[in-house]
C-alpha positions as CSV (number, residue, x, y, z in Angstrom):
1,X,0.0,0.0,-0.1
2,X,1.2,3.5,-1.0
3,X,1.3,6.4,1.4
4,X,-1.3,8.1,-0.8
5,X,-3.5,5.0,-0.6
6,X,-3.2,4.9,3.3
7,X,-4.1,8.7,3.5
8,X,-6.9,8.2,1.2
9,X,-8.2,5.3,3.5
10,X,-8.4,7.5,6.5
11,X,-10.4,10.2,4.6
12,X,-12.8,7.4,3.0
13,X,-13.2,4.3,5.0
14,X,-14.6,3.6,8.4
15,X,-12.3,0.8,9.2
16,X,-8.7,0.4,8.5
17,X,-7.5,-1.6,5.4
18,X,-7.1,-5.2,6.1
19,X,-4.0,-6.7,6.9
20,X,-2.4,-3.6,8.2
21,X,0.0,-4.4,11.3
22,X,-0.8,-3.0,14.8
23,X,1.5,0.1,14.4
24,X,-0.1,1.2,11.2
25,X,-3.7,0.4,12.5
26,X,-2.8,2.8,15.6
27,X,-1.7,5.6,13.0
28,X,-4.8,5.1,11.2
29,X,-7.5,5.3,14.3
30,X,-5.2,8.3,15.7
31,X,-5.7,10.0,12.5
32,X,-9.6,9.4,12.4
33,X,-9.6,11.1,16.0
34,X,-9.9,7.7,18.1
35,X,-6.8,8.0,20.3
36,X,-8.1,5.2,22.8
37,X,-8.6,2.6,19.9
38,X,-4.9,3.8,18.5
39,X,-3.3,3.2,21.9
40,X,-5.1,0.0,22.2
41,X,-3.7,-1.3,18.6
42,X,-0.4,-0.3,19.3
43,X,-0.2,-1.9,22.9
44,X,-0.1,-5.2,20.9
45,X,3.0,-4.3,19.1
46,X,6.3,-4.9,21.1
47,X,8.6,-4.0,18.0
48,X,10.8,-0.6,17.9
49,X,8.2,0.6,15.3
50,X,5.5,-0.2,17.6
51,X,7.3,1.8,20.4
52,X,7.7,4.7,18.0
53,X,4.1,4.8,17.4
54,X,3.4,4.5,21.1
55,X,5.9,7.6,21.5
56,X,3.8,9.7,19.0
57,X,0.6,8.8,20.3
58,X,1.8,9.9,24.1
59,X,3.3,13.0,22.4
60,X,0.1,13.8,20.4
61,X,-2.0,13.4,23.8
62,X,0.4,16.0,25.3
63,X,2.1,13.6,27.6
64,X,5.7,14.4,26.8
65,X,7.1,12.5,29.7
66,X,5.7,9.3,28.7
67,X,6.3,10.1,25.1
68,X,10.0,10.5,26.0
69,X,10.1,7.1,27.6
70,X,8.7,5.3,24.6
71,X,11.0,7.3,22.2
72,X,14.1,6.1,24.2
73,X,12.7,2.6,24.0
74,X,12.3,3.2,20.2
75,X,15.8,4.2,19.9
76,X,14.7,7.6,18.8
77,X,15.1,11.3,19.9
78,X,12.1,13.4,20.7
79,X,11.1,14.9,17.5
80,X,11.4,18.8,16.8
81,X,9.0,18.7,13.6
82,X,5.0,19.0,14.2
83,X,3.2,15.7,15.1
84,X,1.5,16.0,11.6
85,X,5.0,15.7,10.1
86,X,6.1,13.0,12.2
87,X,2.7,11.1,11.6
88,X,3.5,11.0,7.8
89,X,7.2,10.0,8.5
90,X,6.0,7.2,10.5
91,X,3.6,5.9,8.1
92,X,5.7,6.2,5.2
93,X,8.4,4.3,7.0
94,X,6.1,1.6,8.2
95,X,4.5,1.3,4.8
96,X,7.8,0.7,3.0
97,X,8.5,-2.1,5.5
98,X,5.3,-3.8,4.8
99,X,6.2,-3.5,1.1
100,X,9.3,-5.8,1.6
């Protein structure tokens, strides 16, 4: 799935596309405004990618302390970009990995 297709699914679908890994499901739900469902989805993911999304969600929530913890677990620095830019960066990175 391309990034454009993923973004379009957020705008046009009521559920995430089938087969998305939990981290991408979480980004999808967060983009739809359902932070709780996003958080539940990412808690199933124990990879560094999942930890990155987990960090992003807490950053978006405004809990920078918890976000910092998850960024450290993901091996990433707290971003200096907007949360919208980070969402796109994460989605693009994860979608590339699912294409492999």
